[in-house]
C-alpha positions in Angstrom: 123.2 93.2 109.1 125.0 95.8 107.0 128.8 96.1 107.0 130.2 99.6 106.3 133.7 98.9 105.2 134.4 102.6 104.4 134.0 103.7 107.9 134.6 100.3 109.8 131.1 100.2 111.3 128.3 97.5 111.3 124.6 98.3 111.5 122.3 95.6 112.8 118.6 95.4 112.5 117.1 94.5 116.0 113.4 93.8 115.8 113.5 93.0 119.5 110.0 92.2 120.9 108.2 94.8 118.9 107.8 98.1 120.3 111.5 98.5 121.2 112.8 97.6 117.9 116.0 99.6 117.1 119.2 99.7 115.0 122.4 98.7 116.7 125.5 100.7 115.6 128.7 98.8 116.1 132.0 100.8 115.9 134.6 98.1 114.9 137.6 100.4 115.8 136.5 100.7 119.5 134.2 97.6 119.8 131.4 99.8 121.3 127.8 99.3 120.3 124.8 101.5 120.8 121.1 101.2 120.1 119.5 104.1 118.1 116.0 104.9 117.0 114.6 102.5 119.6 110.7 102.6 119.2 110.9 105.0 116.3 108.0 104.6 113.8 110.6 103.8 111.1 111.6 100.5 112.8 108.5 99.3 114.6 106.1 96.8 113.1 102.9 98.3 111.6 99.5 96.8 111.9 99.4 95.5 108.4 98.8 91.7 108.2 101.0 89.4 105.9 98.8 87.1 103.9 100.7 84.5 101.6 98.9 82.1 99.5 95.6 82.9 101.3 96.9 82.3 104.8 97.5 85.0 107.4 100.5 85.1 109.5 100.0 86.3 113.1 103.5 87.5 113.6 104.3 91.2 113.2 108.0 91.9 112.9 109.8 95.2 113.2 113.0 96.2 111.4 114.4 93.5 109.3 115.2 94.7 105.8 118.6 96.8 106.0 121.1 97.6 103.3 123.8 100.2 102.6 124.0 102.1 99.3 127.2 101.5 97.1 129.0 104.5 98.8 128.1 103.6 102.3 126.5 107.0 102.7 123.0 105.9 103.3 121.4 103.0 105.2 118.1 101.9 103.9 115.7 100.1 106.2 112.2 99.5 107.5 110.0 97.1 109.5 109.3 93.8 107.9 105.6 94.3 108.6 105.4 97.7 107.0 104.8 99.5 103.7 107.4 102.3 103.8 111.1 102.2 103.2 113.3 104.7 105.2 116.8 105.8 104.9 119.4 107.5 107.3 122.8 109.1 106.8 125.5 106.8 108.0 127.3 109.8 109.3 124.3 110.4 111.5 124.3 106.8 112.8 128.0 107.0 113.6 127.5 110.2 115.4 124.5 108.9 117.4 122.1 111.5 116.0 120.1 109.6 113.3 117.2 111.4 111.6 115.4 108.9 109.3 113.6 110.1 106.2 110.9 108.3 104.2 112.2 107.0 100.9 109.6 105.1 99.1 106.5 103.0 99.5 107.0 99.2 99.2 105.4 95.9 100.0 106.1 93.7 103.1 109.6 92.4 102.8 112.3 90.5 104.6 115.5 91.2 102.6 116.7 93.9 100.4 120.0 94.9 98.4 121.2 97.9 96.5 123.1 98.0 93.3 125.7 100.7 92.3 123.0 102.7 90.3 120.7 103.0 93.4 118.1 100.3 92.5 116.8 98.5 95.5 115.8 94.8 95.0 113.6 93.2 97.5 111.4 90.2 98.2 107.7 90.8 98.0 106.4 88.4 100.4 102.8 88.5 99.9 103.0 88.1 96.2 105.8 85.5 95.9 107.7 88.0 93.9 111.0 89.7 93.2 110.6 93.5 93.2 112.5 96.6 92.7 112.4 100.2 93.8 114.1 102.4 91.1 115.7 105.7 91.5 112.4 107.3 90.7 111.3 105.8 94.1 108.5 103.7 92.4 108.1 99.9 93.3 107.7 97.4 90.4 107.4 93.6 90.2 110.4 92.0 88.3 109.4 88.4 88.5 106.5 86.4 90.2 105.8 82.8 90.7 105.4 80.1 93.4 109.0 79.3 93.2 109.9 82.7 94.7 108.1 81.8 98.0 109.8 84.1 100.7 112.8 85.6 99.1 115.1 86.7 101.8 119.0 86.9 101.6 120.5 88.9 98.6 124.2 88.6 97.7 125.9 90.1 94.6 128.6 87.8 93.2 131.7 88.4 91.0 129.9 86.7 88.1 127.6 89.7 87.9 124.4 88.1 89.4 122.6 88.5 92.5 122.0 85.2 94.4 118.8 85.1 96.5 117.6 82.5 99.1 114.0 81.2 98.7 113.4 79.8 102.2 109.6 79.4 102.7 109.9 80.8 106.1 106.1 81.5 106.3 105.7 77.7 106.3 108.0 77.0 109.1 106.8 76.0 112.6 107.4 79.4 114.4 105.3 81.3 111.8 102.8 78.5 110.7 102.4 76.5 113.8 103.5 73.4 112.0 106.3 72.7 109.7 104.7 72.8 106.2 107.9 73.6 104.3 108.4 71.7 101.1 112.1 70.8 100.0 114.0 71.6 98.0 114.9 75.0 99.1 116.3 77.1 96.3 119.1 79.4 95.9 118.3 81.4 92.7 120.1 84.2 90.7 119.1 87.0 88.6 120.9 89.7 86.6 120.5 93.2 88.1 120.0 96.4 86.1 123.4 97.6 87.2 126.2 95.8 89.1 126.3 95.4 92.9 129.0 95.3 95.5 130.4 91.8 95.9 128.9 90.3 99.1 126.0 92.6 99.4 
């Protein structure tokens, strides 16, 4: 979910049941929603397998990571089970004529967020890591360790930190077959390279 406060729209990642994944565009001024990019390669899960701590997960999920830039001009997104990050102009989404473009290579990820300088932070699921795609469009790891097991939600706070949820989703019953999660579940924080927008 990405909230476009500039234009009063919401963009929702809809992984659906695989091949019909799409982005839902909600116009808050009219309460009308439409699905766009249904079945497009930019939103459909790839064939890549997710292996965490030596165990392969059978699920293959389409579009999930989704975030707006600081000016609400671009929406960045991709399939969770994919290795490419795409972006599309929000003006095209609002007009119903989106043309996605490839932005950068990336690891399998669930959550992303973008600071005001255009750095894209993401959870690197297979490597228990926090990563970043800089404005040079190159991916790099910022931190790695077992305590970063499935980073998902990102939120920038007034104190100048990003807060992230580490939820061990790969150990949950829907993805693992049995519940192998190990409390405690952590909320962690880190200082970004540039400020973000509060709540994103």
